[in-house]
C-alpha positions as CSV (number, residue, x, y, z in Angstrom):
1,M,0.0,0.0,0.0
2,T,1.2,3.5,-0.9
3,L,0.2,6.8,0.8
4,D,1.1,10.0,-1.0
5,L,2.0,12.7,1.4
6,T,1.9,15.5,-1.2
7,G,0.4,18.6,0.5
8,I,0.7,17.2,4.0
9,T,2.2,20.1,6.0
10,S,1.1,19.5,9.6
11,K,0.9,16.9,12.3
12,A,-2.9,17.0,12.2
13,A,-3.0,16.5,8.5
14,I,-0.7,13.4,8.4
15,H,-2.6,11.8,11.3
16,Q,-5.9,12.5,9.5
17,L,-4.5,10.8,6.3
18,F,-3.4,7.8,8.4
19,K,-6.8,7.6,10.0
20,E,-8.7,7.7,6.8
21,Q,-6.5,5.5,4.7
22,L,-5.5,2.9,7.2
23,G,-9.0,2.5,8.8
24,F,-8.1,3.7,12.3
25,E,-10.8,3.8,15.0
26,D,-13.1,6.8,15.4
27,W,-11.3,7.7,18.7
28,Y,-7.9,8.0,16.9
29,G,-6.4,11.5,17.4
30,P,-3.3,13.2,16.2
31,S,-0.8,11.5,18.4
32,W,2.2,9.3,17.7
33,D,1.3,7.1,20.6
34,A,-2.1,6.5,19.1
35,F,-0.5,5.8,15.8
36,W,1.8,3.2,17.3
37,D,-1.0,1.5,19.1
38,S,-3.1,1.4,16.0
39,V,-0.5,0.0,13.6
40,V,0.8,-2.5,16.1
41,A,-2.3,-3.8,17.7
42,I,-5.6,-2.5,16.3
43,V,-5.7,-2.5,12.5
44,E,-4.4,-5.0,10.0
45,M,-1.5,-3.4,8.4
46,P,-0.3,-4.2,4.9
47,E,3.0,-6.1,4.5
48,Q,4.5,-2.8,3.4
49,L,3.3,0.7,3.8
50,T,5.2,3.1,1.5
51,L,5.1,6.8,2.2
52,T,5.9,8.9,-0.9
53,N,6.4,12.6,-1.3
54,W,7.2,13.0,2.4
55,E,9.8,15.7,1.9
56,E,7.4,18.7,2.3
57,F,6.1,17.2,5.6
58,A,9.7,16.8,6.7
59,R,10.4,20.5,6.0
60,C,7.3,21.8,7.6
61,C,7.3,19.5,10.6
62,P,10.9,18.4,11.3
63,R,10.2,17.3,14.9
64,D,7.3,15.1,13.8
65,M,9.4,13.7,10.9
66,Q,12.0,12.7,13.4
67,I,9.4,10.9,15.5
68,L,8.0,9.2,12.4
69,R,11.5,8.0,11.4
70,Q,11.9,6.5,14.9
71,V,8.4,4.9,14.7
72,I,9.4,3.4,11.3
73,Q,12.6,1.9,12.9
74,D,10.7,0.6,15.9
75,Y,8.0,-0.9,13.7
76,A,10.6,-2.8,11.6
77,V,11.9,-4.4,14.8
78,E,8.5,-5.1,16.4
79,M,6.5,-6.1,13.4
80,A,9.0,-7.8,11.0
81,P,8.5,-8.8,8.2
82,K,6.0,-6.0,7.9
83,R,7.4,-2.6,7.4
84,I,6.8,1.1,6.8
85,V,9.2,2.7,4.2
86,L,9.9,6.2,3.0
87,A,10.2,6.3,-0.8
């Protein structure tokens, strides 16, 4: 599965995209802890989630991009062989 992050310039926007496209629960809010809980234990994730055109988000939200990169690394360890990749 591929998610295009073109035009995503805020933490709220990326979390809304994740909620809509990955089928997160109604209670899901814009939090990296909620994202982690959802991808690890709540929704059935694809074998590979590819995030494209993430550079604009990284420029606009460098701290959140740093957190996302750490989440991606942790997910690779916890959920192998499933993975989230930046392309």
